[in-house]
N, C-alpha and C positions, 0 to 999 in steps of 0.2 A: 491574487487570492481567488479561490473558487467560490462561486455562489451556490447556495442550496439548490439542489436539483440539477446542477450542471454536470456534464460528464467529466470524469477524472482523466487527467492526461495519461497517456500510455507510459508504463514503467515496468521494470522487472526487479525482483529482489529475491534473495535466498530465503527458503523456508527453514524450519527448525532442523531439517535433515541436510541442509546444504544444497538442495535442489533448487534450480532457478524457476520461479513462478512469475508468469507474465499476467498482467491484468486481463489481457485478451483471453486467457485460458478460462476466465471466470465469467465470460459473456453470458448473459441470460440468467445469472444466479444472483442472489442477494449477497452483497459483500459489505462488511463493516471494516473500515480502516481507521486506525488511530496511531498517534505518535506520542512519545514521551519526551518532552523537551529536556535537553541536557542528559538524556539517558546514557550511561556509560561514558560520560565526559566529565572532566574536572570542572568544578565551579558550581 
């Protein structure tokens, strides 16, 4: 688990247009990340 203020691990994910976005692409910018538990999954 990450601690407040620690660097996020490197990762990539598709954006809303299907383009791959890497966290490194956002270096030096403010970034907010959030996840929805069980989003788009049964249960």
